C-alpha positions as CSV (number, residue, x, y, z in Angstrom):
1,M,0.0,0.0,0.0
2,T,1.3,3.4,-0.9
3,T,1.8,5.8,2.0
4,L,1.1,9.4,0.9
5,V,2.2,12.5,2.6
6,F,0.2,15.7,1.9
7,R,2.0,18.9,2.6
8,D,2.1,22.5,1.5
9,A,4.4,22.9,-1.5
10,T,7.7,24.7,-1.1
11,P,9.5,26.7,-3.8
12,A,11.8,23.7,-4.3
13,D,8.8,21.7,-5.5
14,I,8.0,24.1,-8.3
15,P,9.9,22.1,-11.0
16,A,8.4,18.7,-10.0
17,I,4.9,20.2,-9.8
18,L,5.2,21.8,-13.2
19,A,6.6,18.6,-14.8
20,I,3.7,16.6,-13.4
21,C,1.1,19.2,-14.6
22,D,2.7,19.4,-18.1
23,A,2.7,15.6,-18.5
24,G,-1.0,15.5,-17.5
25,A,-2.3,18.3,-19.8
26,A,-5.7,17.6,-21.3
27,E,-4.5,18.0,-24.8
28,G,-1.7,15.5,-24.1
29,P,1.7,15.8,-22.6
30,R,3.2,19.2,-23.3
31,D,6.7,19.2,-24.8
32,V,8.2,21.8,-22.4
33,D,11.8,22.6,-21.9
34,P,12.3,22.0,-18.1
35,S,14.7,25.0,-18.0
36,T,11.6,27.2,-18.3
37,Y,10.5,26.0,-14.9
38,T,12.9,28.6,-13.3
39,D,11.0,31.5,-15.0
40,P,10.4,34.0,-12.2
41,R,6.7,34.2,-13.1
42,Y,6.3,30.7,-11.6
43,R,7.9,31.8,-8.4
44,A,5.7,35.0,-8.3
45,A,2.6,32.8,-8.7
46,F,3.8,30.4,-6.1
47,D,4.5,33.3,-3.6
48,A,1.0,34.7,-4.2
49,I,-0.6,31.4,-3.5
50,A,1.5,30.8,-0.4
51,A,0.8,34.3,1.0
52,D,-3.0,34.0,0.7
53,P,-4.6,31.9,3.5
54,N,-7.5,31.1,1.2
55,H,-5.2,29.2,-1.2
56,R,-3.2,26.1,-0.7
57,L,-0.9,24.4,-3.2
58,V,-0.3,20.8,-2.1
59,A,2.6,18.5,-2.9
60,V,1.8,14.8,-2.5
61,E,4.8,12.7,-1.6
62,S,5.5,9.0,-1.6
63,E,8.8,7.7,-0.3
64,G,10.2,11.3,-0.2
65,E,9.4,12.0,-3.8
66,V,6.7,14.4,-5.2
67,I,4.4,12.3,-7.2
68,A,1.2,14.4,-7.4
69,T,-0.2,17.8,-6.7
70,L,-3.5,19.7,-6.3
71,Q,-4.6,23.2,-5.3
72,L,-7.4,24.2,-3.0
73,S,-8.9,27.7,-3.2
74,F,-11.5,28.8,-0.7
75,L,-14.1,31.4,-1.8
76,P,-16.6,33.3,0.3
77,G,-20.0,33.9,-1.1
78,L,-23.3,35.6,-0.2
79,S,-25.5,32.9,-1.6
80,R,-26.6,30.0,0.5
81,L,-26.3,32.0,3.7
82,G,-22.8,33.0,3.1
83,M,-21.6,29.5,2.3
84,W,-17.9,29.1,1.6
85,R,-16.9,27.0,-1.5
86,C,-13.7,25.1,-2.1
87,V,-12.4,25.0,-5.6
88,L,-10.4,21.9,-6.4
89,E,-7.9,22.7,-9.1
90,N,-5.0,21.3,-11.0
91,V,-5.3,17.7,-9.7
92,H,-2.4,15.7,-11.3
93,V,-0.7,12.4,-10.5
94,R,2.7,11.6,-12.1
95,A,2.1,9.4,-15.2
96,D,4.0,6.4,-13.8
97,R,1.9,6.4,-10.6
98,R,-1.6,6.6,-12.1
99,G,-4.1,3.8,-11.8
100,G,-3.2,2.8,-8.2
101,G,-5.9,4.8,-6.3
102,I,-3.7,7.8,-5.6
103,G,-6.1,10.2,-7.2
104,S,-9.0,8.9,-5.1
105,K,-7.0,9.3,-2.0
106,M,-6.1,12.9,-3.0
107,V,-9.7,13.9,-3.7
108,T,-10.9,12.3,-0.4
109,W,-8.2,14.1,1.5
110,A,-9.1,17.4,-0.3
111,I,-12.8,17.0,0.6
112,E,-11.9,16.5,4.3
113,E,-9.6,19.6,4.2
114,A,-12.5,21.6,2.8
115,R,-14.9,20.4,5.4
116,A,-12.4,21.2,8.1
117,R,-12.2,24.7,6.8
118,G,-16.0,25.1,6.9
119,A,-16.6,24.9,3.2
120,G,-20.1,23.8,2.3
121,M,-19.4,22.8,-1.3
122,M,-16.5,21.6,-3.4
123,Q,-16.5,22.4,-7.0
124,L,-14.1,21.8,-9.9
125,T,-13.8,22.1,-13.6
126,S,-12.5,19.4,-16.0
127,N,-11.7,19.7,-19.7
128,K,-14.6,18.3,-21.8
129,V,-12.2,15.9,-23.5
130,R,-11.3,14.2,-20.2
131,T,-14.1,11.6,-20.1
132,N,-12.1,9.3,-17.9
133,A,-11.7,12.1,-15.4
134,H,-15.4,12.8,-15.5
135,R,-16.1,9.2,-14.6
136,F,-13.6,9.4,-11.8
137,Y,-15.2,12.5,-10.3
138,R,-18.7,11.1,-10.6
139,A,-17.6,7.9,-8.8
140,L,-16.4,10.1,-6.0
141,G,-19.8,11.7,-5.7
142,F,-19.4,14.9,-7.8
143,E,-22.3,15.9,-10.1
144,Q,-22.0,17.5,-13.4
145,S,-24.4,20.3,-12.5
146,H,-23.2,23.3,-14.5
147,E,-21.7,24.2,-17.8
148,G,-18.4,26.0,-17.5
149,F,-17.1,28.9,-19.6
150,K,-13.7,30.5,-20.0
151,L,-12.4,33.6,-21.6
152,M,-8.6,33.9,-22.1
153,L,-7.4,37.4,-21.4
């Protein structure tokens, strides 16, 4: 059985997290030069996440190695009596570790973290081409209740 350690990511984790995310891109693995992972914009984004108590970038370790990542963002809202929502974002497991239940453990852990923070709902988006991911999230109790929209700026 794989023992997972969930911890807040550190700046040293940035290259591993980016490599995992690029390998798991919806359109297929991105051919990215790893030297770009030191671009200062990544560190600026990391610092902004780390500085905001409503955001949490998580590194998931097994045997001392980062094998997965996810981000939790907590949003206050006026609807539903001021209910907080947790947005689950950027859930990725390293390609060689997929299929062993790690993703399910990650989402279960994330749900418990959201409950512990007082969130009344967890929501996420998933690229329409990721039909296996949609099955995965439905099996964990998520409902496809809304249609999502994006506008690149």
